[in-house]
N, C-alpha and C positions, 0 to 999 in steps of 0.2 A: 524364613522360607527361601526356597530356591527361586531364582528368576525363571519366568516361563521360557525365555529365549536367552541364549548366551551370546548377545550381540553387543559389541562395543563400538562407539563412534562419537562423533561430535555433531550437535545440531546447531545450526545458525539460523538467524532470522533477519529478513530484510522487509521493512515496512514502508509503505507509502501512505501518506495521510493527506486528505483533501477536505476542505470545508466549503460550505455554501456561503456565498457572499451576496447573492442576488435574491430578491423577493419578488413574488408575483409571476414567476415563470411557470409554465405547465410542469406538473410533477414529473412526468416521464422525461422531459428535457433536462430538468434539474438532476434527476437520478443518473442519466447518461453522462452528463458533464462531471458529476461527482465521481463516478466510476472511472471515467477516462483520466481525470486528474490524479486519482489515487494510483491507478495503474502506471501512469507515466512516472510518478514519484517513486513507486516501488522499483521500477526498472532502473531508475537513477541510483537508488540505494544499492541495488545489486551490483551496479557498475563500480560503486565506491568500495566494495568489499563486504566482508562478513559483518553481521550484527550492526547494520546501519538503519537509521530512520531518516526519511526525507519528507519534507512538506511540499505539497503541490504548489507550483507558481500560480498566482491568481489567473493568469491568462490560460494555463493548461487545464483549468477546471471549469472553463466557461465555453 
């Protein structure tokens, strides 16, 4: 079949990954730290160029 739209291009992806290292903190505090760490890592991946994956530094996710 024919494609719905005749659009050509390139898709790239930048990923930021964070993990929890502390236990016993309040859930909302942990979620906020996790999101902040992943966001910081994602922008670092974007700064490095296309198709990059960066892990959050332990201090940026806490």
